[in-house]
N, C-alpha and C positions, 0 to 999 in steps of 0.2 A: 119523695123523690131524689134522684140523683141531680139534676137539673132542670131548673126553671129559667126559661128565656121571658123577657119582657122587651116587647119592641113594637114597631109598626107593623100594624097589620094590614098589609097591602097585597091586593091581587095583581100580580105579574102578568102583564099581557105581551107576549114575546112576538116581534116581527122582524121579518129581514127587510134591508133596505141597501139602496147603494149610498155611496157618498154625496151624491147631488143632493138627496132628502136632506140630509145632516145639513150640508151648505143653504140650501134654500130656506131651511127652518132658522137659520141662526143660531145653531147648536155647536156646541163644541165637543168633538169628538173624544169617547172615554170618559166622559165626565157626567154628573148628574145634574139636571136643571130642575129646580122646584117652579111647578106653576100654581099662583095663586087664583087665576079665574079659570072657572070650570069651562066655559066655553070656549076659551083658546085652547083649552087641553083637547075637548072634545073634536075640536076642530082638524086637531092633529090625525087623529084615529081615522078620520071619515075615508081616508084614501089608501089605508094600510089592511093589508092582508094578515089577519091575527093565525099564527102559527098555533099558539095554544095558549091556556091560561092556568095560573097555578097559585096557590095560597102562598104567597113568598112574605118579601121583606126579611131584611137581612138576617136578623136573630132567627126568625120562624124558620129560614132556610136553614140555619145551623141546628136548630133542636131538631128539625126532621132527620136530618142526617144521624145526630146522636141515637135517634130512635132507631134508624135503620141498623146500628151498630149494636141494638139489643138493651139500650138503657132506658130506665122509666124515665120520662120528661114532661114537662108541660108547657103551658105557652099562655101568657096574658097580654093582650092586644084589643084596640077598639075599633069593632066594625059598626056599621048602621044596620037596622033589618030590612036588607033589601036585597036584591037578587045576588049582587057581588057578595054580600055580607053571608048569606045562607052558603055560596060556593066555596066562601073562605072556610067557614065552620067544619063542612063537610070534608074540604081537601085535608086538614089537619087531623079529624078523626080516621078518616081513612088510613094515615100514616102512625096511628097509635100515639098521638100527640094528646093529652089531655088539655082540653081548651077552658081555662078558668074565667071564661067572660059571659055575661048574660047580656045578649043582644036587644036592644031596642031601635025604635024610629029615633033617628038623630036627623038635624037639620041639614046636616052634610053628608052626603054619600060614601060609601066605603072606598077607603084610599085604593088607588089604582097607580101602577107603575108601568108606563110603555118602555120595554126594553128593546131598543133599535139596535139589530145585530149587522154589521157591515161585512164585506167580504173577507176583510183582513180579520175577522173573527173579534174585533173590537166591540165593546157595548157601550151605547149611549145612552143615558136613562133620562126619561123624561117624568116627573113624578107629581101627582095631584093627591096631597095626605090625605084630603076628605075631613071623614071625623077620626083617622088613625092620630093625626097629629094633636087632637081635643082631650088626650088621655088625662085624667086627672086622679088625684090620689084615692078617691072611692072607689076607681076601678081598679086599684091594687089591694089585693088582700095580703094583710099582714100574715095570717096563719099560714096560708098557702106557702109564702116565702120562708116563713120559719121551719117549715118541713121539708123545706129543699137544701140539700149539701151546699149547692152553691146557684147562684143566679147571675144570668148571663144579660147583658144591657148592650144597647147600642147607640153610639153617637148621634145617629140619625133621631133617635126620638127626643133627644134633650133639647129643651126650648125655654124661653123664659116663661114664667107664668106658671099655668097647670101642669104640664108636663115636669118641669122642674119640681115641683111637688110632689109628684108621682114618683119619680126618680129618686128624691131624698128619702122618701116614706120607704121605698124598696130596700135601698142602701142601708137605712138605719135597722130595718127587719132582719137583713139577711146573715147567715152564717158565713159566708164568703162571696166575694163580688168579683165577675170578670166582666171586662167590657171591650167591646171594638171600638175603635176611634172612628170607623165607618168610611171616611171620604174627607179629602183635604178641604172641600170646600166646607164641610161642618167643623173642621179643625179651625179653619181661618175664621169663620163665624164665632166660634164660641173659645177663642185660644186661652184666656185665663181661667175660664170654667172649667176646661178640660185638663189644664195643666193642675189645677188643685185636685181634681178627681184622682189623676194619676199618680200624683205625689202623696196624696193623704186619705183616699177611700177605698182604691181598688187593690184586691190582691193580686189579679192579672190583668194587663193591658195588652191586647192585640192591635198590631198599626201594620200598616205597609210604610217603606221606607219612605216615600213621600211626606206622609201623613206626621209620621213622628219627627221627621227632618222640618217640617213646618213648626209642629206644635213647640220645639225646644228652640226653633231658630237657629239649628245647626249647619255649620259649612261642610263637616265631614262626617263621615260612619263613626270615625273614633269618637267625635263628641258624643253620639248616641250611645255609644258603649259605655262611656264614663258615666254619662247622665245615668243610665239603667243600673249600674253598679252602685252608684250612691245611695238608690233608693231602697236598695235592699227588698225590691218588690219582683215578681215574675213579668218582665217584660218581655213579649213574643214580637220579634218582626219579620215579616216577609220581604224577600229581596227580586222577587221575578226571576229572572235567570240564576241570579247568584245564589238561590234558596232559602234559606229560613234561619235563624237564629235565635236563642233563648237567653236572657242575661237574668241572674239572680245573684245579686252580691257578686262575690268573684267568681262565681261558677258561669262559663260563657259555653255554650253547645250550640254547634251548629249542623246543619243538614243539608245536602245537596237536592237539586230538583231532579225529577225522573227525564231521562232522555228520550228522544227520537218519538215524541207523543204527536198523534195527529190531532191538533187543536183546532176545534170548529166553534167554539165558544167561550168566553172568559168568564161569563156570568155565574157566580156562586163559588168561584175559586177561593176567594178569602173566607167566605161564609162556611164551605166545606172542609177547608185547612181547620178553623177553629173548632168545627164539630171533632174531627178526628184527635187535635191535639186535647181538647176537654174530654172527651172518652178515655184516652189515656191518663190524664190528670186525675179523674174521679176512681179510677181503679189503681191509683198509686204506681202507675209505672215510671220508671227512669224519664228524665227530660228528653233523652235523647230519643226514646221509642215514642213519647209524645209528639215530637217532630216530626218522626218518620210517619204515625199515622195520619198527621194531618197533611203532609206532603202526598202521601198515598190517596187520600182522599179527594185533594184538589186537584190531582194528576187525572182521577176518574172522571170527574165531572167535567172538565174542560175538553174532554173528548166527546162530548154530546152536547144538545141543545139544550138551554135552561139550567134552573139550579137544584134539579131533583135526580138521585140515581136511580 
């Protein structure tokens, strides 16, 4: 396989809401909130009209995007043997993604992410990780990892205890490792660990400007450039309207965004950017072309609802 994703297997439940719903439920717009109480999470769902459900999770979205670009890909993520778990598996198989996980009945249900889209196209996420967050080293096959050119991990998956062991096993078995920092919330929670990964373990790091700024506590974008240059690894930063930039040693490559898009939903923009970039990378395209492919994929996804092309 070209690329194997390892991430949180989460069913995305997409709903349109107005700003008052965000305020009433004490949510912070454009961020992700983790729910630990299943009943509290279910209560949020009761008043909402579901637009659609998708086999999601950040890395799974990227892996489906790479599959759609014609690559051989696989995914490892933990689900329970329940209704959402079956939907999850079927959804990936429909997208020609090999799913390397045998589901069984777990104590916790399959993970769910409520994606609330406000009229300004921003997305606010409420996530109940369920069994996805309980991934352990037994769920991760070293053989499958060794047969993949590159593995792609997500910051959302990293947590103390069992997930960390699964992460370490994956990295130690891998030929090459790429990871997305996922969310500023993740970076702030796990800063020293993420910094160690970026400096010492990862071949490619994907981040948006806020995430990497927070990670290295930078005051300016120049500090980010200098930090990235010293590492001599591939650091890819998306900057919203300022486009995207990739730094490896002294090589700095930039790419502009596509103009005049009719943006309807920013869900999956980063995930599909990573898909386009990694597709270029495994096909040994120049970094400029990788950035352009990432930008093209993210431009397409934000002009529709959800994180699937």
